[in-house]
LOMIVEX-243096 format. One record per residue (C-alpha): residue number from 1; residue in one letter; z, y, x. Coordinates in Angstrom, 2 decimals. Each point is the difference from the previous one (the first is absolute). Layout:
! residues N
NUM  A  Z  Y  X
...
***
This chain:
! residues 578
1  M  89.18  81.53  113.33
2  P  -1.97  -1.49  -2.81
3  K  0.47  1.64  -3.45
4  Q  1.59  -3.12  -1.56
5  R  2.65  -0.13  2.66
6  L  0.39  3.78  -0.24
7  L  0.57  -0.27  -3.79
8  K  2.35  -3.01  0.41
9  R  2.17  1.75  2.55
10  L  0.08  3.24  -2.21
11  L  1.25  -2.17  -2.89
12  S  2.53  -1.61  2.15
13  F  1.91  3.33  0.06
14  T  0.52  -0.45  -3.88
15  R  2.16  -3.19  0.42
16  P  3.45  1.80  -0.21
17  Y  -1.26  1.45  -3.32
18  L  -1.15  -3.22  -1.74
19  P  2.43  0.49  -2.88
20  Y  -1.80  3.16  -0.87
21  L  -3.40  -1.91  0.37
22  F  1.04  -2.66  -2.33
23  L  1.36  2.56  -2.57
24  A  -3.25  1.78  0.21
25  L  -1.96  -3.10  -0.70
26  I  2.08  -0.76  -3.01
27  L  -0.40  3.39  -1.33
28  A  -3.69  -0.31  0.68
29  V  -0.24  -3.19  -2.11
30  I  2.04  1.69  -2.78
31  S  -2.13  3.15  -0.22
32  V  -3.34  -1.82  0.30
33  S  1.04  -2.67  -2.52
34  L  0.95  2.83  -2.48
35  S  -3.12  2.01  0.69
36  L  -2.13  -3.04  -0.69
37  Y  1.86  -0.73  -3.08
38  A  -0.77  3.40  -1.33
39  P  -3.73  -0.71  -0.58
40  V  1.03  -3.07  -2.15
41  L  1.99  2.25  -2.34
42  T  -2.93  2.53  0.05
43  G  -2.41  -2.83  -1.00
44  R  2.11  -1.07  -2.76
45  A  0.36  3.47  -1.20
46  V  -3.75  0.38  -0.09
47  D  -0.30  -3.23  -2.00
48  L  2.48  1.48  -2.65
49  V  -2.44  2.89  -0.67
50  I  -2.29  -2.19  -2.22
51  A  -1.96  2.81  -1.79
52  K  0.47  3.35  -1.50
53  G  3.15  -0.27  -2.46
54  Q  0.86  -3.46  1.31
55  V  2.43  0.77  2.81
56  N  3.19  -2.00  0.26
57  F  2.26  2.97  0.86
58  S  3.17  -2.04  -0.14
59  A  -1.16  -2.44  2.69
60  L  -1.76  2.80  2.03
61  K  3.24  2.03  0.07
62  S  1.98  -2.97  1.43
63  L  -2.75  -0.60  2.68
64  L  0.08  3.58  1.03
65  T  3.72  0.02  0.30
66  T  -0.19  -3.06  2.25
67  L  -2.80  1.57  2.00
68  G  2.10  3.14  0.61
69  F  2.93  -2.25  1.31
70  V  -2.46  -1.78  2.24
71  V  -1.40  3.09  1.46
72  A  3.45  1.61  0.61
73  I  1.30  -3.17  1.81
74  T  -3.26  -0.20  2.06
75  A  0.42  3.59  1.17
76  F  3.60  -0.56  0.92
77  S  -0.94  -3.12  1.96
78  Q  -2.63  1.82  1.91
79  W  2.38  2.78  0.83
80  L  2.54  -2.56  1.34
81  M  -2.79  -1.75  1.91
82  G  -1.07  3.24  1.49
83  L  3.58  0.78  1.19
84  C  0.06  -3.51  1.56
85  S  -3.29  0.56  1.66
86  N  1.04  3.39  1.42
87  K  3.24  -1.54  1.35
88  I  -1.86  -2.82  1.78
89  T  -2.67  2.29  1.49
90  Y  2.26  2.74  1.35
91  L  2.68  -2.32  1.28
92  T  -2.71  -1.95  1.81
93  V  -1.62  3.07  1.51
94  R  3.36  1.30  0.95
95  D  0.72  -3.08  1.86
96  I  -3.31  0.02  1.83
97  R  0.41  3.59  1.01
98  L  3.52  -0.62  1.15
99  K  -1.32  -3.06  2.09
100  A  -2.68  2.22  1.55
101  F  2.48  2.88  0.81
102  E  2.56  -2.56  1.42
103  R  -2.70  -1.45  2.27
104  L  -0.87  3.51  1.20
105  Q  3.55  0.09  1.24
106  K  -0.42  -3.10  1.99
107  V  -3.50  0.39  1.47
108  P  -0.23  1.14  3.55
109  L  -0.77  3.67  0.53
110  R  -3.30  -1.07  1.32
111  F  -1.02  -0.72  -3.53
112  I  1.01  3.35  -1.32
113  D  -1.60  1.74  2.97
114  S  -3.33  -1.79  -0.51
115  N  -0.35  0.67  -3.70
116  A  -0.56  3.42  -1.75
117  H  3.31  0.96  -1.61
118  G  -1.81  1.31  -3.13
119  D  -1.79  -3.48  -0.40
120  I  3.37  -1.77  0.01
121  L  1.32  2.49  -2.48
122  S  -3.01  -0.70  -2.15
123  R  0.52  -3.68  0.12
124  V  3.76  0.06  -0.85
125  I  -0.45  2.49  -2.88
126  V  -3.59  0.33  -1.31
127  D  -1.04  -3.67  0.49
128  A  3.31  -1.23  -1.51
129  E  -0.83  2.14  -3.06
130  Q  -3.39  -1.68  -0.18
131  V  1.57  -3.32  0.05
132  A  2.39  1.00  -2.74
133  D  -2.94  1.03  -2.22
134  G  -1.82  -3.16  0.49
135  L  3.03  -2.22  -0.65
136  L  0.95  2.01  -3.11
137  M  -3.32  -0.40  -1.57
138  G  -0.07  -3.72  1.06
139  F  3.30  -0.83  -1.59
140  T  -0.53  2.08  -3.18
141  Q  -3.54  -1.04  -0.83
142  L  -0.34  -3.37  1.80
143  F  2.85  -1.48  -1.99
144  T  -1.11  1.13  -3.42
145  G  -3.54  -0.62  0.76
146  V  0.47  -3.70  0.95
147  V  2.21  -0.57  -2.97
148  T  -2.44  1.75  -2.38
149  I  -2.93  -2.03  1.27
150  F  1.74  -3.40  -0.73
151  G  1.74  1.26  -3.21
152  T  -3.36  1.24  -1.53
153  I  -1.71  -3.23  0.82
154  G  2.65  -1.93  -1.85
155  F  -0.19  2.37  -3.10
156  M  -3.93  -0.11  -0.01
157  L  0.00  -3.66  0.18
158  A  2.10  -0.23  -3.09
159  I  -2.52  2.07  -1.80
160  N  -3.41  -1.33  1.24
161  V  -0.65  -2.40  3.02
162  K  -3.70  0.70  0.43
163  I  0.24  3.88  0.23
164  T  3.09  -0.37  2.32
165  L  -2.06  -2.12  2.48
166  L  -2.72  2.61  -0.11
167  V  2.47  2.78  0.97
168  V  1.72  -2.09  2.63
169  F  -3.30  -1.09  1.75
170  V  -1.59  3.53  0.13
171  T  3.00  2.24  0.67
172  P  0.81  -1.33  3.71
173  L  -3.13  1.63  1.08
174  S  1.97  3.35  0.12
175  L  2.32  -1.73  2.63
176  F  -2.85  -1.06  2.19
177  V  -1.34  3.61  -0.16
178  A  3.44  1.55  0.79
179  N  0.53  -2.50  2.93
180  F  -3.50  0.64  1.41
181  I  0.76  3.76  0.15
182  A  3.63  -0.40  1.30
183  R  -1.12  -1.85  3.05
184  R  -1.93  3.06  1.06
185  T  2.82  2.41  -0.76
186  F  2.68  -1.23  2.38
187  N  -1.52  1.29  3.24
188  L  -0.69  3.31  -1.57
189  F  3.56  0.44  -1.10
190  K  1.13  -1.02  3.38
191  L  -2.17  2.67  1.50
192  Q  1.22  2.48  -2.52
193  S  3.73  -0.76  0.99
194  E  -0.75  0.23  3.68
195  T  -1.81  3.33  -0.43
196  R  2.75  1.31  -2.08
197  G  2.49  -0.94  2.73
198  E  -2.25  1.85  2.52
199  M  0.12  3.17  -2.19
200  S  3.80  -0.25  -0.25
201  A  0.23  -0.26  3.81
202  M  -2.25  3.02  0.52
203  V  1.91  2.14  -2.62
204  E  3.36  -0.93  1.34
205  E  -1.13  0.64  3.57
206  T  -1.47  3.48  -0.96
207  I  2.85  1.28  -2.18
208  G  2.56  -1.24  2.49
209  N  -1.65  2.20  2.78
210  M  -1.37  2.83  -2.17
211  K  1.35  2.57  2.53
212  V  -2.11  -1.59  2.79
213  V  -3.18  -0.14  -2.39
214  K  0.53  3.65  -0.90
215  A  0.71  1.11  3.44
216  F  -3.21  -1.46  1.39
217  G  -2.19  0.99  -3.03
218  R  -0.66  -3.60  -0.76
219  E  0.11  0.45  -3.85
220  P  -3.75  -0.43  -0.48
221  E  -0.09  -3.18  2.09
222  A  2.96  -1.40  -1.96
223  I  -1.76  0.77  -3.26
224  R  -3.33  -1.56  1.38
225  Q  1.97  -3.15  1.17
226  F  1.72  -0.19  -3.38
227  E  -3.28  0.51  -1.97
228  E  -1.60  -2.77  2.02
229  I  2.80  -2.53  -0.80
230  N  0.20  1.25  -3.54
231  E  -3.76  -0.56  -0.39
232  R  0.31  -3.58  1.21
233  L  2.83  -0.53  -2.29
234  R  -2.04  1.30  -2.81
235  V  -3.01  -2.18  0.77
236  C  1.91  -3.27  0.39
237  G  2.26  0.96  -3.08
238  I  -3.09  0.59  -2.17
239  K  -1.40  -3.27  1.11
240  A  3.17  -1.91  -0.70
241  L  0.44  1.74  -3.31
242  F  -3.60  -0.57  -1.01
243  F  0.19  -3.75  0.53
244  S  3.41  -0.41  -1.64
245  S  -1.19  2.20  -2.94
246  V  -3.13  -2.15  -0.42
247  T  2.32  -3.03  -0.80
248  N  1.31  1.23  -3.37
249  P  -3.41  1.08  -1.62
250  C  -1.72  -3.30  1.16
251  T  2.80  -2.14  -1.56
252  R  -0.02  2.17  -3.16
253  F  -3.76  -0.65  -0.31
254  V  0.54  -3.79  0.20
255  N  2.80  0.35  -2.45
256  G  -2.11  2.06  -2.42
257  V  -2.69  -2.72  0.06
258  V  2.76  -2.54  -0.86
259  Y  1.29  2.18  -2.90
260  T  -3.49  0.42  -1.36
261  L  -0.80  -3.79  0.22
262  V  3.40  -0.80  -1.81
263  G  -0.82  2.56  -2.77
264  I  -3.45  -1.38  -0.59
265  V  1.07  -3.64  0.13
266  G  3.13  0.65  -2.05
267  A  -1.95  1.87  -2.66
268  L  -2.48  -2.84  -0.35
269  T  2.99  -2.46  -0.29
270  A  1.68  2.21  -2.66
271  V  -3.20  0.04  -1.98
272  T  0.01  -3.74  -0.12
273  G  3.47  0.08  -1.27
274  L  1.77  -1.56  3.07
275  L  1.80  3.16  0.68
276  S  1.64  2.55  -2.31
277  V  -0.54  3.72  0.50
278  G  3.64  0.26  1.12
279  Q  -0.45  -2.75  2.55
280  L  -3.10  1.56  1.35
281  S  1.97  3.31  0.43
282  C  2.81  -1.85  1.72
283  F  -2.42  -1.85  2.32
284  L  -1.78  3.19  0.98
285  S  3.51  1.51  0.74
286  Y  0.63  -2.98  2.16
287  A  -3.33  0.10  1.84
288  N  0.86  3.69  0.79
289  Q  3.46  -0.90  1.22
290  Y  -1.33  -2.85  2.02
291  T  -2.52  2.04  1.96
292  K  2.47  2.86  0.57
293  P  2.04  -1.77  2.71
294  F  -3.13  -0.79  1.96
295  N  -0.62  3.73  0.34
296  E  3.66  0.56  0.94
297  I  -0.01  -2.92  2.46
298  S  -3.23  1.44  1.64
299  G  1.87  3.28  0.26
300  V  2.89  -1.78  1.58
301  I  -2.24  -1.78  2.53
302  A  -1.47  3.46  1.05
303  E  3.49  1.47  0.22
304  L  1.30  -2.85  2.05
305  Q  -2.81  0.51  2.64
306  S  1.45  3.47  0.72
307  A  3.65  -1.49  -0.14
308  L  -0.91  -2.80  2.45
309  A  -1.82  2.40  2.38
310  S  3.13  2.08  0.03
311  A  2.40  -3.03  0.29
312  K  -1.99  -1.12  3.03
313  R  0.66  3.31  1.72
314  L  3.69  -0.24  -0.86
315  F  0.30  -3.60  1.24
316  E  -1.54  1.09  3.37
317  I  3.19  2.12  0.37
318  I  2.36  -2.90  -1.23
319  D  -1.82  -2.43  2.41
320  A  0.16  2.29  2.93
321  E  1.55  -1.59  3.10
322  P  3.60  1.09  0.17
323  E  1.45  0.97  3.32
324  T  1.38  -2.85  1.89
325  P  3.25  -0.97  -1.76
326  D  3.31  0.10  1.84
327  S  0.84  -3.43  1.56
328  P  2.44  -2.07  -2.19
329  D  2.58  0.35  2.81
330  A  -0.64  3.61  0.63
331  A  3.19  1.97  0.91
332  V  1.35  3.13  -1.65
333  L  0.49  2.83  2.45
334  T  3.23  1.47  -1.11
335  R  0.67  2.35  2.84
336  A  -2.57  0.63  2.69
337  D  1.30  0.65  3.45
338  G  -3.02  2.21  0.80
339  S  -1.64  -2.02  2.66
340  V  -3.69  -0.61  -0.35
341  V  -2.44  -1.81  2.18
342  L  -3.83  -0.24  -0.08
343  D  -1.21  -3.02  1.94
344  R  -3.80  0.13  0.86
345  V  -0.94  1.18  -3.54
346  S  -3.58  0.22  -0.98
347  F  -1.37  1.34  -3.30
348  S  -3.15  1.32  -1.59
349  Y  -0.93  0.97  -3.55
350  V  -3.46  -1.24  0.41
351  P  -0.57  -3.07  2.34
352  E  -3.00  1.43  1.76
353  I  1.69  3.37  0.74
354  K  2.95  -0.37  2.45
355  L  2.92  2.27  -0.41
356  I  3.38  -1.23  1.51
357  E  -0.31  -2.55  2.72
358  D  2.72  -1.63  2.09
359  L  2.53  2.61  -0.64
360  S  3.63  -0.68  1.16
361  L  3.06  2.22  -0.46
362  S  3.75  -0.45  0.21
363  V  2.30  2.49  -1.97
364  R  3.78  0.00  0.56
365  P  2.33  0.88  -2.82
366  G  0.40  3.69  -0.78
367  Q  -3.04  0.91  2.11
368  K  -2.18  2.89  -1.21
369  I  -3.61  -1.13  0.63
370  A  -2.90  2.61  -0.47
371  I  -3.55  -1.16  -0.39
372  V  -2.76  2.46  0.79
373  G  -3.78  -0.13  0.56
374  R  -3.25  1.03  -1.37
375  T  -0.90  -0.56  -3.65
376  G  -0.97  -3.60  -0.74
377  C  1.78  -1.35  3.09
378  G  2.05  -2.38  -1.98
379  K  3.36  1.97  -0.51
380  T  0.23  -0.49  -3.73
381  T  -1.30  -3.48  0.17
382  L  2.92  -0.82  2.25
383  I  2.34  1.36  -2.71
384  N  -1.80  -2.25  -2.53
385  L  0.65  -2.96  2.14
386  L  3.65  0.72  0.45
387  M  0.45  0.17  -3.75
388  R  -2.08  -3.05  -0.54
389  F  -2.42  1.79  -2.20
390  Y  -2.52  -2.01  2.04
391  D  0.66  -3.15  2.10
392  V  -1.03  -0.10  3.60
393  N  -3.09  -2.00  1.08
394  A  1.65  -1.24  2.96
395  G  3.39  0.38  1.86
396  Q  3.30  0.61  -1.77
397  I  2.37  2.62  -1.01
398  I  3.77  -0.49  0.45
399  V  2.54  2.08  -1.78
400  S  3.71  -0.61  0.62
401  N  -0.83  -3.14  2.09
402  K  -1.90  -1.53  -2.95
403  K  -3.68  -0.30  -0.44
404  V  -1.08  2.16  -3.02
405  T  -1.74  -3.06  -1.47
406  D  3.30  -1.68  -0.14
407  L  1.55  2.86  -2.00
408  T  -0.57  0.84  -3.66
409  R  -2.33  3.00  -0.38
410  D  2.30  1.81  -2.35
411  S  3.05  -0.16  2.42
412  L  -2.33  1.06  2.90
413  R  -1.35  3.00  -1.78
414  A  3.38  0.95  -1.35
415  S  1.18  0.33  3.63
416  F  -2.49  2.81  0.60
417  G  0.00  3.49  -1.45
418  M  -3.34  1.67  -0.17
419  V  -1.20  3.53  -0.18
420  L  -3.81  0.36  0.01
421  Q  -2.49  2.70  0.38
422  D  -1.56  -0.99  -3.33
423  T  2.84  0.87  -2.47
424  W  0.45  -1.98  -3.22
425  L  2.18  1.05  -2.86
426  K  0.18  -1.74  -3.45
427  A  0.01  1.75  -3.31
428  G  3.62  0.62  -0.75
429  S  2.84  2.24  0.80
430  V  0.74  1.36  3.52
431  R  3.23  -2.13  0.00
432  D  -1.91  -3.16  -0.88
433  N  -2.37  0.56  2.94
434  I  2.68  0.62  2.61
435  A  1.82  -3.12  -1.31
436  Y  -3.04  -2.13  -0.09
437  G  1.09  -2.43  2.77
438  R  3.67  0.06  -1.34
439  P  -0.17  0.38  -3.91
440  N  3.95  -0.38  -0.07
441  A  0.83  2.85  2.28
442  S  2.42  2.58  -1.12
443  E  -0.70  3.64  -0.70
444  Y  2.03  0.90  3.13
445  E  -2.13  -2.28  2.22
446  I  -3.25  1.29  -1.57
447  A  0.97  3.59  0.59
448  G  1.31  -0.81  3.46
449  A  -3.39  -1.55  1.00
450  A  -1.81  3.13  -1.46
451  V  2.33  2.26  2.11
452  A  -0.76  -1.99  3.14
453  A  -3.67  0.16  -0.57
454  H  0.16  3.72  -0.73
455  A  -1.48  -0.63  -3.43
456  D  3.17  1.01  -2.05
457  S  -0.83  3.86  0.06
458  F  -3.51  -0.23  -1.51
459  I  1.21  -2.77  -2.44
460  K  2.62  2.32  -1.42
461  R  -2.67  2.65  -0.43
462  L  -2.05  -2.35  -2.33
463  P  0.48  0.63  -3.72
464  D  2.27  -3.02  -0.62
465  G  1.15  -0.65  3.50
466  Y  0.31  -3.69  0.73
467  D  -0.91  -0.76  -3.54
468  T  -3.45  1.70  0.38
469  Q  -2.80  -2.24  -1.03
470  I  -2.63  -0.59  2.57
471  A  -3.63  -0.36  -1.00
472  E  -1.97  -3.12  1.18
473  D  0.00  -0.10  3.83
474  G  2.09  3.18  -0.04
475  G  -2.94  2.10  -1.04
476  N  2.32  3.02  -0.91
477  L  1.57  0.09  3.47
478  S  -1.41  1.33  3.29
479  Q  -0.87  -2.58  2.82
480  G  2.87  1.10  2.01
481  Q  2.46  -0.34  -2.87
482  K  -1.33  -3.56  -0.81
483  Q  0.49  -0.94  3.65
484  L  3.62  1.26  0.00
485  L  0.73  -2.18  -3.07
486  C  -1.48  -2.89  1.91
487  I  2.27  0.77  2.97
488  A  2.99  0.26  -2.27
489  R  -0.93  -3.41  -1.63
490  A  0.10  -1.62  3.53
491  M  3.19  1.70  0.96
492  L  1.66  -1.28  -3.10
493  S  -0.76  -3.67  0.71
494  L  1.21  0.21  3.62
495  P  -1.68  -3.15  1.25
496  S  0.59  -1.76  3.28
497  M  -3.35  1.21  1.39
498  L  -2.20  2.98  -0.64
499  I  -3.75  0.59  0.01
500  L  -1.23  3.67  -0.08
501  D  -3.73  0.26  -0.28
502  E  -0.86  3.70  0.36
503  A  3.10  0.61  -2.22
504  T  0.16  3.83  0.55
505  S  -3.76  0.67  0.09
506  S  0.18  2.06  -3.25
507  I  3.12  1.92  0.69
508  D  0.27  3.61  1.43
509  T  1.07  0.37  3.58
510  R  3.42  1.53  -0.94
511  T  0.86  -2.80  -2.50
512  E  -1.27  -2.58  2.40
513  I  2.57  1.07  2.55
514  Y  2.81  -0.63  -2.56
515  V  -1.57  -3.19  -1.18
516  Q  -0.41  -1.35  3.54
517  K  3.70  0.58  0.59
518  A  0.78  -2.00  -3.09
519  F  -2.37  -2.67  1.25
520  D  1.78  -0.10  3.38
521  D  3.33  -0.53  -1.90
522  M  -1.47  -2.66  -2.22
523  M  -1.76  -1.82  3.07
524  R  3.14  -0.02  2.09
525  G  0.85  -3.66  0.56
526  R  -3.20  -1.14  -1.88
527  T  -3.16  -1.28  1.36
528  S  -2.71  2.43  -0.82
529  F  -3.85  0.02  0.20
530  I  -1.42  3.31  -0.16
531  V  -3.80  0.67  -0.37
532  A  -0.89  3.58  0.87
533  H  -3.00  2.16  0.88
534  R  2.25  3.02  0.77
535  L  1.36  -1.12  3.33
536  S  2.60  2.66  0.01
537  T  1.96  -2.00  -2.64
538  I  0.45  -3.01  2.28
539  R  1.19  1.40  3.25
540  R  3.49  -1.63  -0.51
541  A  -1.38  -3.51  -0.70
542  D  1.45  -2.76  2.15
543  L  -3.48  -1.46  0.48
544  I  -3.40  1.24  -0.71
545  L  -2.87  -2.38  -0.43
546  V  -3.48  1.44  0.45
547  M  -2.45  -2.02  -1.78
548  D  -3.90  0.01  0.43
549  S  -2.35  -2.56  -1.68
550  G  2.82  -2.23  -1.21
551  R  1.60  -0.27  3.51
552  I  3.07  1.72  1.53
553  V  -1.51  1.87  2.97
554  E  3.21  1.82  0.98
555  R  3.70  -0.28  -0.67
556  G  2.96  1.96  1.19
557  T  2.10  3.18  -0.78
558  H  -1.49  3.41  -0.69
559  E  0.70  1.20  3.59
560  E  -1.12  -3.23  1.61
561  L  -3.40  0.19  -1.94
562  L  -0.55  3.52  0.88
563  A  0.67  -0.66  3.70
564  R  -2.67  -2.68  -0.07
565  K  -2.68  2.46  -1.17
566  G  -1.80  -2.55  -1.90
567  F  -1.12  -0.48  -3.64
568  Y  3.27  1.26  -1.48
569  A  0.10  2.96  2.24
570  D  -3.55  0.82  -1.06
571  L  0.90  -0.33  -3.76
572  Y  3.17  2.08  0.48
573  N  -1.72  2.85  1.96
574  S  -2.87  0.17  -2.51
575  Q  2.46  1.07  -2.73
576  F  1.22  2.81  2.05
577  A  -3.14  1.02  1.55
578  I  -0.92  3.84  -0.16
***
């Protein structure tokens, strides 16, 4: 996306806050006008000092009093303008960040899975801050800078036209210098943002799996990898900073030349009597004020390069293709009857790597379906398709005699209760986590679900019981305790259908027996899909599907499959081999 379009799109987010923008402009005009009037008063004061003992103190006192009021009102206007600029900036960045986060809720899981989570975090948090810094500098300095330039030209023309034209023709050289450098800094700032995102992803990945890193003694390798990324960030950061920092000295040099020329020409004009000493003093002050905005605008241009590079990364999230929306006439599945049909379903995450091909299955309401097979055979993928986390490439899935594509995703997913091997708990109380799917559940219902999941006993041993605060992702609980809370969460929601993906993998054998009984009660009359590696837990399943390379190679009850002495029998016997 060209930088002009990028800037235009970024500024489009400020439209809801145009009143603040107009107020900031009015305050900029007021503060600049008064700051430009101050040199006029100063010049008059200089002219009142004629010689030693010939000072008009009465008129001087009046001028100084007026100057004091002018300075005070100028400062107050600048303070109010700063408040307006801050309001515009942070409301705008809030909206952009919210837009990006909302899009993350709508993108298909493929987008989340194919991007480093740390990089996504960096875009939403760090890059948004970079945009805020660029906008804040732009609004505060650009407004005053532009008004100051035009204001000083008007005041200088009133004093001397020839010297004013000299200043006007020479000063824009600083803008050409700034623009020349800015064109070369955008790509450097873009590379800096991308490298920063790469570092965030690496740090998030390492800290989130620190136990694994330590267990395998990979700390030196983690440090080496971090140092490599850190060095690249240092190099591109120094280059970006160097080019952006060169802008200001170059423009100051041009402005210094302008100030010198004004001083020389003004002094010669004053000698001829065409300018008074006070007017020369006033003109020099205006020349300085006129050149100052060019320095600030050049700084704004450099800062905007960083902001635009960060905005580009944010807009990549906002522009990410959302998952296929529900059809306008999509039905809401209020109460699923539990029937599920997979009709010649094919799916693969990567087109060139086949996974599930031509898979058909018919599940009657209330059946308990177990799915087994080697790692990577497509068991969890089948669950993802049932929940419509991914859409099939071919074929169709039918739930309660309706195609899943004819149902709203929310109602479809609400019909399933899930307990996964990978536990997830949010930062909050134990009560909040159990009631995550039913926020309005009563204390009695929450406690009942915990008792059914055999989590009540350990919860009561926690410092504050159900009010105990859980750290991020349940960091202060054992893996087994976290899984029991996830089971309690599923039991509280009591959906029409259940999906248990290695739901008891982190629980000790004794507790598993009790939880399995609770599951049996919960699954009674409900269609259930159970993914399991421990085949002893699925003996009572109504139907066992044995998968291999995305295909169902065997199906039947536990006894039927053992009698065949095929793939399932080999898997089962391997778990009990001596």
